[in-house]
C-alpha positions as CSV (number, residue, x, y, z in Angstrom):
1,M,0.0,0.0,0.0
2,P,1.2,3.6,-0.7
3,Q,2.7,5.3,2.3
4,G,1.2,8.6,3.5
5,P,3.2,11.7,4.3
6,R,5.8,11.3,7.0
7,T,5.5,13.2,10.2
8,V,7.6,16.3,10.7
9,G,9.6,16.7,13.8
10,A,8.6,19.5,16.2
11,S,12.1,21.1,16.0
12,V,11.7,21.5,12.2
13,V,8.2,23.0,12.6
14,L,9.4,25.4,15.3
15,A,12.4,26.4,13.2
16,F,10.2,27.1,10.2
17,L,7.8,29.2,12.3
18,G,10.7,31.1,13.7
19,A,11.9,31.9,10.1
20,V,8.4,33.1,9.2
21,A,8.2,35.2,12.3
22,A,11.6,36.8,11.5
23,V,10.4,37.7,8.0
24,E,7.2,39.2,9.2
25,A,8.9,41.1,12.0
26,W,11.4,42.6,9.5
27,A,8.5,43.6,7.2
28,V,6.9,45.6,10.0
29,H,10.3,47.1,11.0
30,A,11.2,48.1,7.5
31,R,7.8,49.5,6.4
32,D,8.1,52.7,4.5
33,A,5.5,55.3,5.6
34,D,5.3,56.7,2.0
35,F,5.3,53.5,-0.1
36,V,4.5,49.9,0.7
37,L,4.8,48.2,-2.6
38,P,6.7,46.3,-4.0
39,D,6.7,44.1,-0.9
40,P,8.7,40.9,-1.3
41,F,8.2,39.7,2.3
42,H,4.7,38.4,2.2
43,P,5.2,36.6,-1.1
44,L,8.4,35.2,0.4
45,V,6.4,33.8,3.3
46,L,3.8,32.2,1.0
47,G,6.6,30.7,-1.1
48,A,8.3,29.3,2.0
49,L,5.0,27.8,3.1
50,A,4.5,26.1,-0.3
51,V,8.0,24.7,-0.2
52,F,7.6,23.5,3.4
53,A,4.2,21.9,2.6
54,A,5.8,20.1,-0.4
55,G,8.5,18.7,1.9
56,V,5.8,17.4,4.2
57,L,4.1,15.6,1.4
58,L,7.2,14.1,-0.1
59,R,8.3,10.6,0.9
60,A,11.9,10.7,-0.3
61,S,14.1,11.8,2.6
62,A,16.6,13.7,0.4
63,A,13.8,15.7,-1.3
64,R,12.2,16.5,2.1
65,T,15.6,17.7,3.4
66,V,16.1,20.0,0.4
67,C,12.6,21.5,0.8
68,F,12.9,22.1,4.5
69,T,16.4,23.6,4.1
70,L,15.1,26.0,1.4
71,A,12.0,26.9,3.4
72,L,14.3,27.8,6.4
73,A,17.4,29.2,4.8
74,V,16.0,31.5,2.1
75,P,13.8,33.6,4.4
76,V,16.4,33.8,7.1
77,G,19.2,34.6,4.6
78,L,17.1,37.4,2.9
79,V,16.3,39.0,6.2
80,A,20.0,38.9,7.2
81,Y,20.9,40.5,3.8
82,E,18.2,43.2,4.2
83,A,19.6,44.0,7.6
84,R,23.1,44.3,6.2
85,L,22.0,46.6,3.4
86,A,20.0,48.7,5.9
87,S,23.0,49.3,8.0
88,R,24.7,50.9,5.0
89,G,21.6,53.1,4.1
90,A,20.1,55.9,6.1
91,T,22.2,55.1,9.2
92,S,25.2,56.5,7.3
93,Q,27.3,58.8,9.4
94,R,27.4,61.2,6.5
95,L,23.8,62.1,6.8
96,E,21.4,63.5,9.4
97,V,17.6,63.9,9.5
98,T,16.3,67.5,9.1
99,S,13.1,69.0,10.3
100,D,12.3,70.1,6.7
101,P,9.7,67.6,5.4
102,L,10.8,68.2,1.8
103,L,14.5,67.9,2.3
104,R,14.1,65.0,4.7
105,Y,17.9,64.8,5.3
106,R,21.2,66.5,4.5
107,Y,24.9,66.0,5.0
108,R,26.0,66.1,8.6
109,P,28.2,69.3,9.1
110,G,31.8,68.6,10.0
111,P,34.6,66.4,8.6
112,M,33.8,64.0,5.8
113,P,35.8,60.8,5.8
114,S,37.7,60.2,2.5
115,R,37.2,57.0,0.5
116,L,40.4,57.5,-1.3
117,P,43.9,57.1,0.2
118,D,45.9,60.3,0.7
119,A,43.0,62.4,-0.6
120,A,41.7,65.4,1.3
121,E,38.0,66.2,1.5
122,P,36.6,69.5,2.5
123,D,34.5,69.6,5.6
124,V,30.7,69.7,5.2
125,T,29.7,73.3,5.8
126,P,27.3,74.3,8.6
127,E,24.6,74.6,5.9
128,G,25.1,71.0,4.9
129,L,27.1,71.5,1.7
130,W,30.0,69.2,0.9
131,D,32.0,72.0,-0.7
132,L,34.6,74.6,0.0
133,P,33.2,77.4,2.1
134,H,32.0,80.5,0.3
135,A,31.1,84.0,1.6
136,L,27.5,85.0,1.4
137,E,28.4,88.3,-0.1
138,R,29.5,88.1,-3.7
139,R,32.2,90.3,-5.0
140,A,31.3,92.6,-7.9
141,D,34.1,91.1,-10.1
142,T,32.9,87.5,-9.6
143,W,30.7,85.1,-11.6
144,R,28.9,82.8,-9.3
145,V,27.4,79.5,-10.5
146,V,25.4,77.1,-8.4
147,V,25.2,73.4,-9.3
148,L,22.2,71.5,-8.1
149,G,22.6,67.7,-8.1
150,D,22.7,64.5,-6.2
151,S,25.5,61.9,-5.6
152,V,27.1,62.5,-9.0
153,P,28.8,65.9,-8.1
154,N,29.4,64.4,-4.6
155,D,30.9,61.1,-5.7
156,G,33.4,60.2,-3.0
157,S,35.1,57.7,-5.2
158,I,36.3,60.6,-7.4
159,A,39.0,63.0,-6.0
160,F,37.4,66.2,-4.9
161,E,39.3,68.4,-7.4
162,A,38.4,66.0,-10.2
163,R,34.6,66.2,-9.7
164,F,32.8,68.1,-12.4
165,P,31.8,71.1,-10.3
166,R,35.4,71.8,-9.4
167,R,36.6,71.1,-13.0
168,L,33.8,73.4,-14.3
169,E,35.1,76.2,-12.1
170,A,38.7,75.7,-13.4
171,L,37.6,75.7,-17.0
172,L,35.4,78.8,-16.6
173,A,38.3,80.6,-14.9
174,E,40.5,79.8,-17.8
175,R,38.0,81.4,-20.2
176,A,36.9,84.3,-18.1
177,P,37.9,87.9,-19.1
178,A,40.9,89.4,-17.4
179,G,40.0,90.4,-13.8
180,R,36.9,88.2,-13.6
181,R,36.8,85.6,-10.8
182,V,34.6,82.5,-11.0
183,E,33.0,80.6,-8.1
184,V,31.1,77.3,-8.7
185,M,29.2,76.2,-5.7
186,N,28.1,72.6,-5.2
187,V,24.6,72.7,-3.7
188,S,23.9,69.0,-3.8
189,C,23.3,65.9,-1.7
190,E,23.4,62.2,-2.5
191,G,20.0,60.5,-3.1
192,Y,18.2,63.8,-3.7
193,N,15.5,64.1,-6.4
194,T,14.7,67.3,-8.3
195,Q,12.3,68.4,-5.6
196,Q,14.9,68.1,-2.9
197,E,17.5,69.8,-5.0
198,V,15.3,72.9,-5.6
199,R,14.4,72.9,-2.0
200,L,18.0,72.9,-0.9
201,F,18.7,75.8,-3.3
202,E,15.7,77.7,-1.9
203,T,16.8,77.3,1.7
204,V,20.6,77.4,1.3
205,G,21.9,78.1,-2.2
206,R,19.7,81.1,-2.9
207,K,21.5,83.0,-0.1
208,Y,24.7,83.1,-2.3
209,R,23.0,85.2,-5.0
210,P,24.2,83.2,-8.1
211,D,24.3,84.5,-11.6
212,L,23.4,81.0,-12.9
213,V,21.9,77.8,-11.5
214,V,22.8,74.6,-13.3
215,V,20.4,71.7,-12.7
216,A,22.6,68.6,-13.2
217,Y,19.7,66.2,-14.0
218,V,20.2,62.4,-13.6
219,L,17.7,59.9,-14.9
220,N,16.8,58.7,-11.4
221,D,15.8,62.2,-10.3
222,P,12.0,61.6,-10.5
223,F,12.3,58.9,-7.7
224,L,9.7,59.6,-5.0
225,Q,11.1,57.7,-2.1
226,N,13.6,58.8,0.5
227,G,16.9,58.4,-1.3
228,A,18.8,58.1,1.9
229,Y,17.5,54.6,2.4
230,R,18.5,53.2,-1.0
231,R,15.4,50.9,-1.2
232,M,12.5,50.2,-3.4
233,G,9.2,50.1,-1.5
234,N,10.2,48.7,1.9
235,S,13.0,46.4,0.6
236,Y,16.7,47.2,0.3
237,F,17.2,43.9,-1.5
238,T,14.7,44.8,-4.2
239,F,16.5,48.0,-4.9
240,T,19.6,46.1,-6.0
241,L,17.7,43.8,-8.3
242,G,16.7,46.3,-11.0
243,P,20.1,46.7,-12.7
244,L,20.9,43.0,-12.4
245,A,17.5,41.9,-13.9
246,Q,17.9,44.4,-16.7
247,H,21.4,43.1,-17.5
248,L,20.3,39.4,-17.4
249,A,17.5,40.2,-19.7
250,G,19.9,41.8,-22.2
251,G,18.1,45.1,-22.2
252,S,19.4,48.6,-22.0
253,M,19.8,50.1,-18.6
254,C,17.9,53.1,-19.9
255,G,14.7,51.0,-19.6
256,L,15.1,51.1,-15.8
257,F,14.5,54.9,-15.8
258,A,11.6,55.1,-18.3
259,P,8.8,54.3,-15.8
260,M,10.0,57.2,-13.6
261,H,9.3,59.6,-16.4
262,Q,5.7,58.7,-16.8
263,G,2.7,60.1,-15.1
264,Y,2.4,61.7,-11.7
265,S,5.8,60.9,-10.4
266,F,7.6,62.9,-13.1
267,D,5.1,65.8,-13.0
268,L,5.2,66.1,-9.2
269,V,9.0,65.7,-8.7
270,V,10.4,67.3,-11.8
271,R,7.9,69.5,-13.6
272,Q,6.5,71.1,-10.5
273,S,10.0,71.7,-9.1
274,L,11.3,73.4,-12.2
275,E,8.2,75.6,-12.1
276,R,9.1,76.5,-8.6
277,L,12.7,77.2,-9.7
278,R,11.4,79.6,-12.4
279,L,9.5,81.6,-9.7
280,L,12.8,81.9,-7.7
281,A,14.7,82.9,-10.9
282,E,12.2,85.6,-11.7
283,A,12.3,86.9,-8.1
284,D,16.1,87.0,-7.9
285,G,17.2,87.6,-11.5
286,F,19.4,84.6,-12.1
287,R,19.4,82.3,-15.1
288,V,18.9,78.6,-15.2
289,L,20.6,75.9,-17.3
290,V,19.0,72.4,-17.1
291,A,21.6,69.8,-18.2
292,P,20.6,66.1,-18.3
293,L,23.8,64.1,-17.6
294,P,24.2,60.8,-19.5
295,I,24.2,57.5,-17.8
296,V,27.1,55.2,-18.5
297,E,25.2,53.2,-21.2
298,R,25.2,53.4,-25.0
299,F,25.3,57.2,-25.6
300,D,23.0,56.9,-28.6
301,D,20.5,54.7,-26.9
302,P,17.1,56.0,-28.1
303,I,15.3,55.4,-24.8
304,C,17.8,57.6,-22.9
305,L,17.9,60.2,-25.6
306,G,14.1,60.4,-25.5
307,L,14.2,60.9,-21.7
308,Y,16.8,63.6,-22.0
309,D,14.6,65.4,-24.6
310,Q,11.6,65.1,-22.3
311,V,13.4,66.8,-19.5
312,Q,14.7,69.5,-21.9
313,S,11.2,70.1,-23.2
314,V,9.9,70.8,-19.7
315,A,12.8,73.1,-19.0
316,R,12.3,75.1,-22.2
317,A,8.6,75.5,-21.2
318,Q,9.9,77.4,-18.1
319,G,12.2,79.6,-20.3
320,F,15.4,77.8,-19.2
321,A,18.4,77.1,-21.2
322,V,19.2,73.4,-21.8
323,A,22.3,71.3,-22.6
324,R,22.1,67.6,-23.5
325,V,25.5,66.6,-22.1
326,A,25.1,63.2,-23.7
327,D,25.9,64.8,-27.1
328,A,29.5,65.3,-25.9
329,F,29.9,61.6,-25.4
330,R,28.3,60.5,-28.8
331,G,30.4,57.9,-30.5
332,E,32.4,57.0,-27.4
333,D,32.6,53.6,-25.8
334,P,30.7,53.8,-22.5
335,R,33.2,51.4,-20.9
336,R,35.8,54.2,-21.1
337,Y,33.7,56.1,-18.6
338,A,32.6,53.3,-16.3
339,K,34.1,52.9,-12.8
340,P,36.0,49.6,-12.3
341,N,34.3,46.9,-10.3
342,E,31.0,48.7,-10.4
343,R,29.4,47.1,-13.3
344,F,25.8,47.9,-12.6
345,D,26.4,51.5,-11.4
346,V,25.4,53.4,-14.6
347,T,24.6,56.7,-13.0
348,H,28.1,57.5,-11.7
349,P,30.8,58.0,-14.3
350,N,34.5,57.8,-13.5
351,A,36.9,60.7,-13.4
352,A,37.2,60.8,-17.2
353,G,33.4,61.1,-17.4
354,H,33.5,64.0,-14.9
355,E,36.1,65.8,-17.1
356,R,33.9,65.4,-20.2
357,I,30.8,66.6,-18.3
358,A,32.7,69.7,-17.1
359,Q,33.9,70.5,-20.6
360,S,30.4,70.2,-22.0
361,L,28.9,72.3,-19.2
362,A,31.6,75.0,-19.6
363,D,30.6,75.4,-23.3
364,A,27.0,75.8,-22.3
365,V,27.5,78.0,-19.2
366,L,29.9,80.7,-20.5
367,P,27.4,82.3,-22.9
368,L,24.8,82.5,-20.1
369,L,27.0,84.5,-17.7
370,P,26.5,88.3,-17.6
371,L,29.1,90.4,-19.5
372,P,31.3,92.5,-17.2
373,R,30.3,96.1,-17.0
C-alpha cells in the first residue's frame, strides 16, 4: 500500500515558524510610511509555506531535506541580507535627518571621511554643503554659478578636485575675461531628487545670489522615495535587483528609468520643481541651465535620448536654457567612462566622465553669464 506523508519533527516546525516570524517582524520594522509596494516579504512567506508543505508531502528523505532547508534558509538569509543593506543606508554617518519635510535629510556638518587614500576632502559646511566654504556676499568682479545635483557631483570615489563642479570652475576661470573671478558652488546631496535639489537651493543656495543655476539632472531624479534609504518600497534587496535583472534580460539600462518619467511621479517631482525654480529665478534675477547628464550606457540609446529630450522640453517651457550633455559623449565607448568593479552603477561616471561633463557644461555655461560692465 502507498505510504502517506511522513511526520515532521517538532524542531523542524518550530524552526520554520521562527523563520516566518523573522520575515514578518522585519516587514513591520522596514515598512516605508510613504510606499509599501513592492513588498517581497509576504510573497516570500507564502513561497516558503508552499515549499515546506511540499516537503511534508514528499516521501523521499533527500527531497524532504532539500525542501525544509530551502524553506528555512531562504527567508532567514534574505532578512539577514536586508539588515546588512539597511546598515549601509540611512544610518550612514554622512547624513542627518532634518526638520524640513521636503529635504528629509542633509549632509552632517563637519569632517567628511575620505574614501580615497591620501585624498583630502573639505568639511561639510554648517549649511550641509559638501564643498569649500563661500562667503555670502558676492564680490562685484565675480561670476557665481550654483550646481544642483545628487550623488554624482558628490561622488566620494572621485577625488574632490576631479569632480565636475570643481573642474567646471577651473575651465570657466581659464576662459573668463581678465580680472573676472569664478565661483562654482556645489549645492547637492546624495540621493536627492529634483524636488529636494530645488528645496536645498531655496533654503541654502539662494542666499549666495548666483548668476546662474545649473540643474545637473540624472535619470533617477524623479524617484519619489527617500533616497537616503537606497530601497524600493520597503525592501533594500529589491532596490539592488533592477540593474541585475535588466542586465540578465539583455536590455538597455535606460529602460530602468523610463517608468520614472511617466505620469504623476515625473510631474510632481520634476515639472513642479522646475516651475518653482522659475519663480525663484524671476524673483532673484538669475538664469537657469538644465543639463541632463548621461548615464554610462550606450550614448546613442534611443530610450535615454528620449528621456533627456523630455526633461529639456519641460525646462524650455519654463524659459530655461538646456544642454544635452550626452551629445558630448556621442560615438564614445561607455566602458571608457565606467568605474571599475561597479558594473551595474550606470549613474556615476569615472573621473574621465566628470572631465567630459565639465567641458560640455563650460561650453553651455559661458554664454549665459553676464558680461562684465
